[in-house]
C-alpha positions as CSV (number, residue, x, y, z in Angstrom):
1,M,-31.8,45.1,-2.1
2,S,-35.1,45.7,-3.7
3,A,-33.7,46.7,-7.2
4,P,-31.8,43.5,-8.0
5,S,-34.8,41.4,-6.9
6,H,-37.1,43.5,-9.2
7,S,-34.7,43.1,-12.1
8,A,-34.4,39.4,-11.8
9,S,-38.2,39.0,-11.7
10,S,-38.7,41.1,-14.7
11,H,-36.1,39.9,-17.0
12,A,-35.9,36.2,-16.1
13,P,-39.3,35.3,-17.7
14,A,-38.3,37.0,-20.9
15,L,-35.1,35.0,-21.2
16,A,-36.4,31.7,-19.9
17,P,-37.1,30.2,-23.4
18,L,-33.3,30.7,-24.3
19,R,-32.5,28.0,-21.6
20,V,-34.3,25.4,-24.0
21,P,-31.3,24.2,-26.1
22,L,-33.2,23.7,-29.4
23,F,-35.2,27.1,-29.1
24,R,-31.8,28.7,-28.3
25,A,-30.0,27.2,-31.3
26,L,-32.9,28.1,-33.6
27,W,-33.1,31.6,-32.2
28,L,-29.4,32.3,-32.8
29,A,-29.7,30.8,-36.3
30,T,-32.7,32.9,-37.0
31,L,-31.1,36.0,-35.8
32,G,-28.3,35.6,-38.4
33,S,-30.9,34.9,-41.1
34,N,-33.1,37.8,-40.1
35,M,-30.0,40.0,-40.2
36,G,-29.4,38.8,-43.8
37,T,-33.0,39.6,-44.7
38,W,-32.9,43.2,-43.5
39,I,-29.6,43.8,-45.1
40,Q,-31.2,42.6,-48.4
41,D,-34.2,44.7,-47.9
42,V,-32.0,47.8,-47.7
43,G,-30.3,46.7,-50.9
44,A,-33.5,45.9,-52.8
45,A,-35.2,49.2,-51.7
46,W,-32.2,51.3,-52.5
47,L,-31.5,49.5,-55.8
48,M,-35.0,50.4,-56.9
49,T,-34.5,54.1,-56.1
50,S,-31.6,53.9,-58.8
51,L,-33.4,51.7,-61.3
52,A,-36.7,53.6,-61.1
53,P,-36.6,56.6,-58.8
54,S,-40.3,56.9,-58.0
55,P,-41.9,56.6,-54.5
56,A,-44.6,54.2,-56.2
57,M,-41.8,51.8,-57.5
58,V,-40.0,51.9,-54.2
59,A,-43.2,51.0,-52.4
60,L,-43.9,48.3,-54.8
61,V,-40.7,46.5,-53.5
62,R,-42.5,46.3,-50.1
63,A,-45.7,45.2,-51.8
64,A,-43.8,42.5,-53.8
65,S,-42.5,41.2,-50.4
66,A,-45.8,41.3,-48.8
67,A,-48.1,39.9,-51.5
68,P,-47.0,36.1,-51.3
69,M,-47.8,36.3,-47.7
70,F,-51.3,37.2,-48.6
71,L,-51.8,34.9,-51.5
72,L,-50.3,31.8,-49.8
73,A,-51.2,32.3,-46.2
74,L,-54.1,29.9,-46.1
75,P,-52.4,26.9,-48.0
76,A,-49.3,27.6,-45.9
77,G,-51.2,27.2,-42.8
78,A,-52.9,24.0,-43.9
79,L,-49.5,22.5,-45.0
80,A,-48.1,23.5,-41.5
81,D,-50.8,21.5,-39.8
82,V,-50.9,18.6,-42.2
83,L,-47.3,18.0,-43.0
84,D,-44.2,17.5,-40.9
85,S,-43.2,20.9,-39.9
86,R,-39.4,20.2,-39.8
87,R,-39.5,18.9,-43.4
88,L,-41.6,21.8,-44.6
89,L,-39.2,24.4,-43.0
90,L,-36.2,22.6,-44.6
91,F,-37.9,22.9,-48.0
92,T,-38.8,26.7,-47.6
93,Q,-35.4,27.6,-46.2
94,S,-33.7,26.1,-49.3
95,W,-36.1,27.8,-51.6
96,M,-35.3,31.2,-50.1
97,L,-31.6,30.5,-50.2
98,A,-31.9,29.6,-54.0
99,A,-34.0,32.9,-54.6
100,A,-31.5,35.1,-52.7
101,A,-28.7,33.7,-54.7
102,A,-30.4,34.3,-57.9
103,L,-30.9,37.9,-56.9
104,A,-27.1,38.1,-56.2
105,V,-26.3,36.6,-59.5
106,F,-28.5,39.0,-61.5
107,A,-27.1,42.0,-59.5
108,F,-23.4,41.0,-59.9
109,A,-23.9,40.4,-63.7
110,D,-25.5,43.7,-64.0
111,L,-28.7,42.2,-65.4
112,M,-31.1,43.7,-62.9
113,T,-34.1,45.6,-64.1
114,P,-37.2,46.9,-62.0
115,G,-39.0,43.9,-63.3
116,W,-36.4,41.3,-62.4
117,L,-36.0,43.0,-58.9
118,L,-39.7,42.8,-58.3
119,G,-40.0,39.3,-59.7
120,L,-37.1,37.8,-57.6
121,T,-38.2,39.6,-54.5
122,F,-41.6,38.1,-55.0
123,A,-40.0,34.6,-55.6
124,L,-38.1,35.0,-52.2
125,A,-41.3,36.2,-50.4
126,L,-43.2,32.9,-51.8
127,G,-40.6,30.9,-49.6
128,T,-41.2,33.2,-46.6
129,A,-44.9,32.8,-47.1
130,L,-44.7,29.1,-47.0
131,N,-42.3,29.2,-44.1
132,A,-44.2,31.6,-41.7
133,P,-47.1,29.6,-40.3
134,A,-44.9,26.5,-39.7
135,W,-42.3,28.6,-38.2
136,Q,-44.6,30.4,-35.7
137,S,-46.5,27.2,-34.8
138,I,-43.4,25.2,-33.9
139,V,-42.7,27.6,-31.0
140,A,-45.5,26.0,-29.0
141,E,-43.6,22.7,-29.5
142,L,-40.2,24.0,-28.4
143,V,-41.1,25.7,-25.1
144,P,-43.6,25.3,-22.2
145,R,-47.0,26.9,-22.6
146,E,-46.2,29.4,-19.8
147,Q,-43.2,30.6,-21.8
148,L,-45.0,31.2,-25.0
149,P,-45.5,35.0,-24.6
150,S,-41.8,35.3,-23.8
151,A,-40.7,33.1,-26.7
152,I,-42.8,35.0,-29.2
153,A,-41.4,38.3,-27.8
154,L,-37.9,36.9,-28.2
155,N,-38.6,36.0,-31.8
156,S,-39.7,39.6,-32.3
157,V,-36.6,40.6,-30.6
158,S,-34.6,38.5,-33.1
159,I,-36.3,40.3,-36.0
160,N,-36.0,43.7,-34.6
161,L,-32.4,43.2,-33.4
162,A,-31.7,42.4,-36.8
163,R,-33.6,45.4,-38.0
164,S,-31.6,47.6,-35.8
165,I,-28.3,46.3,-37.0
166,G,-28.9,44.9,-40.4
167,P,-30.0,48.1,-42.2
168,A,-26.9,49.9,-41.1
169,V,-24.7,47.1,-42.2
170,G,-26.7,47.0,-45.4
171,G,-26.1,50.8,-46.0
172,L,-22.4,50.4,-45.4
173,L,-22.2,47.3,-47.6
174,I,-24.1,49.1,-50.4
175,A,-21.6,52.1,-50.1
176,A,-18.7,49.7,-50.2
177,M,-19.6,47.0,-52.5
178,G,-22.9,47.7,-54.1
179,P,-26.4,46.2,-53.5
180,A,-25.4,42.7,-55.0
181,A,-23.4,42.0,-52.0
182,T,-26.4,42.4,-49.7
183,F,-28.2,39.7,-51.8
184,A,-25.2,37.4,-51.5
185,L,-24.9,37.8,-47.9
186,N,-28.6,37.1,-47.4
187,A,-28.2,33.8,-49.4
188,V,-25.4,32.7,-47.0
189,S,-27.4,33.5,-43.9
190,F,-30.0,30.7,-44.6
191,F,-27.4,27.8,-44.0
192,G,-27.3,28.2,-40.2
193,V,-31.1,27.8,-39.9
194,I,-31.0,24.8,-42.4
195,L,-28.3,23.1,-40.2
196,V,-30.2,23.4,-37.0
197,L,-33.5,22.2,-38.6
198,Y,-31.6,19.1,-40.1
199,G,-30.4,18.2,-36.7
200,W,-33.8,18.5,-35.1
201,R,-35.4,15.1,-34.2
202,R,-39.0,16.1,-34.0
203,T,-41.6,14.0,-32.3
204,P,-44.7,13.7,-34.5
205,Q,-48.1,14.2,-33.0
206,P,-49.9,10.8,-32.6
207,S,-53.2,10.2,-34.3
208,V,-54.9,7.0,-35.5
209,L,-56.7,9.0,-38.3
210,P,-55.3,9.7,-41.7
211,A,-53.8,13.2,-42.4
212,E,-56.3,15.9,-43.6
213,R,-56.4,16.8,-47.3
214,M,-55.4,20.3,-48.3
215,W,-58.7,21.9,-49.2
216,G,-60.6,20.2,-46.4
217,A,-57.9,21.4,-44.0
218,M,-58.2,25.0,-45.3
219,R,-61.9,24.9,-44.9
220,A,-61.6,23.5,-41.4
221,G,-59.2,26.2,-40.4
222,L,-61.4,29.1,-41.7
223,R,-64.5,27.5,-40.1
224,Y,-62.6,27.4,-36.7
225,V,-61.6,31.1,-37.0
226,R,-65.2,32.1,-38.3
227,H,-66.7,30.6,-35.0
228,S,-64.1,31.9,-32.6
229,P,-65.0,35.5,-31.4
230,A,-62.0,35.9,-29.5
231,V,-59.7,35.2,-32.5
232,L,-61.8,37.4,-34.7
233,A,-61.3,40.3,-32.4
234,V,-57.6,39.9,-32.6
235,L,-57.8,39.8,-36.4
236,A,-60.0,42.9,-36.7
237,R,-57.6,44.9,-34.4
238,S,-54.6,43.7,-36.5
239,A,-56.2,44.4,-39.9
240,L,-57.2,48.0,-39.2
241,F,-53.8,48.8,-37.6
242,T,-51.8,47.3,-40.4
243,V,-53.5,49.1,-43.4
244,F,-52.5,52.4,-42.0
245,A,-49.3,51.6,-40.3
246,S,-47.8,50.2,-43.5
247,A,-47.3,53.7,-44.7
248,L,-44.2,54.1,-42.4
249,L,-42.2,51.1,-43.7
250,A,-43.4,51.5,-47.2
251,L,-42.4,55.0,-47.5
252,L,-39.3,55.0,-45.3
253,P,-36.7,54.6,-48.2
254,A,-38.4,57.6,-50.0
255,I,-38.5,59.6,-46.8
256,A,-34.7,59.0,-46.3
257,R,-33.8,59.9,-49.9
258,F,-36.3,62.5,-51.0
259,E,-37.4,64.3,-47.8
260,F,-33.9,64.3,-46.0
261,G,-31.6,63.8,-48.9
262,R,-29.8,61.0,-47.3
263,G,-28.0,58.1,-48.9
264,P,-28.2,54.3,-48.2
265,A,-26.3,54.7,-44.8
266,G,-29.0,57.3,-43.7
267,Y,-31.8,55.0,-44.7
268,G,-30.1,52.1,-42.8
269,V,-29.7,54.3,-39.7
270,L,-33.5,55.2,-39.9
271,L,-34.4,51.5,-40.0
272,G,-31.8,50.8,-37.3
273,F,-33.6,53.2,-34.9
274,F,-36.9,51.4,-35.8
275,G,-35.3,48.2,-34.7
276,V,-33.6,49.5,-31.5
277,G,-37.0,50.8,-30.5
278,A,-38.5,47.4,-31.0
279,V,-35.7,45.7,-29.0
280,S,-36.1,48.2,-26.2
281,A,-39.8,47.6,-26.1
282,A,-39.3,43.8,-25.9
283,A,-37.0,44.5,-22.8
284,L,-39.9,46.3,-21.2
285,L,-42.7,44.0,-22.2
286,P,-42.5,41.6,-19.2
287,R,-43.0,44.6,-16.9
288,L,-45.8,46.0,-19.0
289,R,-47.6,42.7,-19.2
290,A,-47.5,42.6,-15.4
291,K,-49.3,45.9,-15.2
292,L,-51.5,46.2,-18.3
293,T,-53.9,43.8,-20.1
294,A,-53.5,42.7,-23.7
295,Q,-56.3,45.2,-24.5
296,Q,-54.5,48.1,-22.8
297,L,-51.2,47.1,-24.4
298,V,-52.7,47.2,-27.9
299,T,-54.5,50.5,-27.4
300,L,-51.3,52.1,-26.2
301,G,-49.4,50.7,-29.0
302,E,-51.7,51.8,-31.7
303,A,-52.0,55.3,-30.3
304,V,-48.2,55.7,-30.0
305,F,-47.7,54.4,-33.7
306,A,-50.4,56.9,-35.0
307,V,-48.8,59.9,-33.3
308,A,-45.5,58.8,-34.6
309,L,-46.8,58.7,-38.2
310,L,-48.3,62.3,-37.7
311,L,-45.0,63.7,-36.3
312,L,-42.8,62.0,-39.0
313,A,-44.9,63.7,-41.7
314,W,-43.9,67.2,-40.6
315,V,-40.6,66.7,-38.7
316,P,-37.9,69.0,-40.2
317,F,-34.8,67.3,-38.9
318,I,-33.4,63.9,-39.5
319,A,-32.3,63.5,-35.8
320,L,-36.0,64.1,-34.7
321,A,-37.1,61.6,-37.3
322,D,-34.7,59.0,-35.9
323,L,-36.2,59.6,-32.4
324,I,-39.9,59.3,-33.8
325,V,-38.9,56.1,-35.7
326,F,-37.5,54.7,-32.5
327,F,-40.8,55.1,-30.6
328,A,-42.7,53.7,-33.7
329,G,-40.4,50.6,-33.6
330,G,-41.3,50.0,-29.9
331,A,-45.0,50.3,-30.7
332,W,-44.7,48.0,-33.6
333,L,-43.1,45.1,-31.6
334,T,-45.6,45.6,-28.8
335,L,-48.5,45.2,-31.2
336,L,-47.3,42.3,-33.2
337,S,-46.1,40.3,-30.3
338,T,-49.4,40.8,-28.5
339,F,-51.4,39.8,-31.5
340,N,-49.4,36.6,-32.1
341,A,-49.3,35.6,-28.4
342,S,-53.1,36.0,-28.3
343,I,-53.7,33.8,-31.3
344,L,-51.4,31.1,-30.0
345,A,-52.9,31.1,-26.7
346,L,-56.5,31.0,-28.0
347,V,-56.2,27.9,-30.5
348,P,-55.5,24.3,-29.9
349,G,-52.6,22.5,-31.6
350,W,-54.6,20.9,-34.4
351,V,-55.4,24.1,-36.0
352,R,-52.5,26.4,-34.7
353,G,-50.8,26.7,-38.2
354,R,-54.2,27.5,-40.0
355,A,-55.1,30.0,-37.4
356,L,-51.8,31.7,-37.5
357,S,-52.1,31.7,-41.4
358,V,-55.3,33.7,-41.1
359,S,-53.4,36.1,-39.0
360,I,-50.7,36.4,-41.5
361,L,-53.3,36.7,-44.3
362,V,-54.8,39.7,-42.7
363,F,-51.5,41.2,-41.7
364,F,-49.7,40.9,-45.0
365,G,-53.0,41.7,-46.9
366,G,-53.0,44.9,-45.1
367,M,-49.3,45.4,-45.7
368,T,-49.7,44.6,-49.4
369,A,-52.7,46.9,-50.0
370,G,-51.4,49.6,-47.6
371,S,-47.9,49.7,-49.3
372,A,-49.3,50.1,-52.7
373,L,-52.1,52.6,-51.6
374,W,-49.6,54.9,-49.6
375,G,-47.0,54.9,-52.4
376,Y,-49.6,56.2,-54.9
377,V,-51.0,58.7,-52.3
378,A,-47.5,60.0,-51.9
379,V,-47.1,60.2,-55.7
380,L,-50.3,62.2,-56.0
381,S,-50.1,64.4,-52.8
382,G,-46.6,64.1,-51.5
383,I,-45.2,62.0,-48.7
384,P,-46.1,64.3,-45.8
385,I,-49.8,64.2,-46.8
386,A,-49.7,60.5,-47.2
387,L,-48.3,60.1,-43.8
388,T,-50.8,62.5,-42.3
389,I,-53.8,60.7,-43.8
390,S,-52.5,57.4,-42.5
391,A,-52.1,58.7,-39.0
392,V,-55.7,60.0,-38.9
393,G,-56.9,56.8,-40.3
394,A,-55.0,54.8,-37.5
395,L,-56.6,57.0,-34.9
396,I,-60.1,56.5,-36.4
397,G,-59.5,52.7,-36.5
398,L,-58.5,52.8,-32.8
399,Y,-61.6,54.4,-32.0
400,F,-63.9,52.0,-33.8
401,T,-62.1,48.9,-32.5
402,R,-61.9,49.9,-28.9
403,R,-64.7,47.6,-27.9
404,L,-63.1,44.6,-29.4
405,H,-61.6,43.1,-26.3
406,L,-58.4,40.9,-26.5
407,H,-58.1,37.9,-24.3
408,S,-54.8,36.3,-23.0
409,G,-56.2,32.8,-23.0
410,E,-54.4,32.0,-19.6
411,A,-57.5,30.3,-18.2
412,L,-57.9,28.0,-21.2
413,D,-56.8,24.3,-21.2
414,L,-56.4,23.5,-24.9
415,S,-54.9,20.1,-24.5
416,P,-57.1,17.2,-26.1
417,S,-59.8,15.9,-23.8
418,V,-59.9,12.4,-25.4
419,H,-63.2,11.7,-23.5
420,W,-65.5,11.3,-26.4
421,P,-65.7,7.6,-27.2
422,A,-65.7,6.4,-30.8
423,P,-69.2,5.9,-32.2
424,T,-70.7,2.4,-32.0
425,V,-71.2,1.0,-35.6
426,V,-72.4,-2.5,-36.7
427,K,-70.8,-2.2,-40.2
428,A,-67.8,-0.3,-41.4
429,V,-68.5,3.2,-42.7
430,P,-66.3,4.4,-45.6
431,P,-64.1,7.4,-44.3
432,E,-65.2,9.8,-46.9
433,H,-68.9,8.8,-46.7
434,G,-71.2,11.5,-45.6
435,P,-72.6,13.9,-44.8
436,V,-73.1,12.6,-41.2
437,V,-75.9,13.8,-38.9
438,V,-75.5,13.6,-35.1
439,T,-78.3,14.0,-32.7
440,V,-78.0,14.4,-28.9
441,E,-81.4,14.1,-26.9
442,Y,-81.9,16.0,-23.6
443,L,-84.7,16.1,-21.2
444,I,-84.8,19.6,-19.6
445,D,-86.7,21.1,-16.8
446,P,-88.7,24.0,-18.4
447,E,-87.8,26.2,-15.3
448,R,-84.1,25.9,-16.3
449,L,-84.6,26.3,-20.0
450,R,-83.2,29.8,-20.2
451,H,-79.9,28.7,-18.7
452,F,-79.8,25.6,-20.9
453,R,-80.2,27.8,-24.0
454,R,-77.3,30.1,-22.9
455,V,-75.0,27.1,-22.5
456,M,-76.1,25.4,-25.7
457,K,-75.0,28.7,-27.5
458,R,-71.4,27.9,-26.4
459,V,-71.9,24.3,-27.4
460,Q,-72.9,25.5,-30.9
461,R,-69.7,27.4,-31.1
462,I,-67.6,24.4,-30.1
463,R,-69.5,22.0,-32.7
464,R,-68.9,24.6,-35.5
465,R,-65.4,25.3,-34.7
466,D,-64.6,21.5,-34.6
467,G,-66.1,20.6,-37.8
468,A,-69.9,20.9,-38.0
469,I,-71.2,22.7,-41.2
470,S,-74.5,23.2,-39.6
471,W,-76.1,23.1,-36.0
472,G,-79.5,23.4,-34.6
473,L,-81.4,22.9,-31.3
474,L,-84.9,21.4,-31.8
475,A,-87.9,21.5,-29.5
476,D,-90.5,18.7,-29.4
477,V,-93.9,20.3,-29.7
478,A,-95.6,17.4,-27.9
479,D,-93.2,17.3,-25.0
480,P,-92.0,20.7,-23.6
481,A,-89.1,18.9,-21.7
482,R,-87.6,17.2,-24.8
483,Y,-84.8,18.9,-26.8
484,T,-82.7,17.4,-29.5
485,E,-79.3,19.0,-30.5
486,T,-78.4,18.1,-34.1
487,F,-75.3,19.0,-36.3
488,V,-74.0,17.9,-39.6
489,V,-70.4,17.1,-40.5
490,E,-69.0,16.7,-44.0
491,S,-68.0,13.1,-43.8
492,W,-67.5,10.2,-41.4
493,I,-63.7,10.8,-41.1
494,E,-64.3,14.4,-40.3
495,H,-66.7,13.4,-37.4
496,L,-64.0,11.2,-36.1
497,R,-61.6,14.2,-36.2
498,Q,-64.2,16.0,-34.1
499,H,-63.5,13.3,-31.3
500,E,-59.9,14.3,-31.2
501,R,-60.3,18.0,-31.4
502,V,-62.4,18.6,-28.2
503,T,-60.2,20.3,-25.6
504,V,-60.3,20.1,-21.8
505,T,-61.9,23.5,-21.7
506,D,-64.5,22.4,-24.4
507,R,-65.3,19.4,-22.3
508,A,-66.3,21.5,-19.3
509,V,-68.9,23.4,-21.5
510,L,-70.2,20.1,-22.8
511,D,-70.5,18.6,-19.3
512,K,-72.3,21.7,-18.1
513,A,-74.8,21.2,-21.1
514,R,-75.3,17.5,-19.9
515,S,-75.8,18.6,-16.4
516,F,-79.3,20.0,-17.4
517,H,-80.4,16.5,-18.5
518,Q,-83.0,15.0,-16.2
519,G,-83.0,11.4,-17.5
520,T,-81.7,8.4,-15.6
521,E,-79.5,7.6,-18.6
522,P,-77.0,10.0,-20.2
523,P,-78.4,12.0,-23.2
524,R,-78.9,9.7,-26.1
525,V,-76.3,10.2,-29.0
526,T,-77.3,8.9,-32.5
527,H,-75.3,8.9,-35.8
528,F,-77.0,9.0,-39.2
529,V,-75.1,8.7,-42.5
530,V,-76.7,9.9,-45.6
531,E,-77.7,6.9,-47.9
532,T,-77.3,7.0,-51.7
533,L,-80.6,6.0,-53.4
534,P,-80.4,3.8,-56.5
């Protein structure tokens, strides 16, 4: 009797998000689209081995796919937070459909060259780059907060289930009809996602303030990440892993063709084992999360992937390579889903798209640089040496980042606090007028000063994350009990946004700081706006 009970408890949480109708419909449509993407990836990489049979040129196909994610990550994240996510996703999906169709037309017309293949692959990736932050951020709108890790894992399952099937289908399709057919099938695969998004009636997030402008929104997102140590820890671990791990996916087409003498079907099978490993890991993740912390999961995944790189460099048989790639796929999904779940659990809704965009920037920056790097290393020293160097680098990176702890964010309440009243003004202040200087005056028992300063360090982090461009704590030299917190915000409208950005968890910290105040009245808050002199 214990076995069925254990199975139900371990798998039900992983499948719970599929019970949400809209998430389920999008998940199924995305599975079809991801299938088309992987089928096309096989077609593009294999076509390049015919147009320009060089490991460096093959690796550039992967670089062309990753570069737009690096270049457009920050603007895409700002757009995801500022614009309506549904409309943005409809535009990006339509763009990708058009780019995939153009690839098919060029290939069927026998007009494809290495330059056109890289250029159109880059154009398709532009749509993917604009799509990614909005796509990842809407997950938090579609499922309850407690189901977020499972929903993220299921999205990874969609990608990797497609990865496990799509490459094999792509290889067979190339053998039967040529690479052009893979591009055409990918174009068709976008229709399902577009139809589901078109039918989604999204409820906009209420706000009495006007939408942020693009550059201001980007600065606010970067400022938030910069002053969030927990988010920075996730990004650092992700960056070092990605640079070295990119060697496997970048060189896999060359490994299949030049190391094992396999055709497109053999390359598809290798990618398929990678995907099957990822799907298998997704099935095990609920049990692993119950036993291991996020820190332990990431350490395990990085170690397994590094060992897989090293073994793949010198394995003599294709069957063993398939098994090694299987374990690499499981480690890959474990790492990416844990990184993404950590980011989503650590940031509030107002900056979710921008935080994810920084994560995407780090990931695809590593993929772009790593893909080009390992391609040229393979040209100079051979594929086995390139994989060996990347494996050693991954292990060194694991050693140096072992003290960067990852947090699950389960104890955080990131819902808006809405406790901060609007400032009292006697005359209207233009929204863009600024800078604005805010002061908060405290009377502190000198014997409790050390504890007060420790709490104020956390207050500083909150102010800087939510919009302050500078912050300070001033001591009155004539009164040892009097302290003034002061912070500067770019404009009046940005300060009003600060009022909306304070979370319930932030409020607990601010209340703790105010508890040190000894006055009979609450700490005095004053707002100053810079005057323009004649």
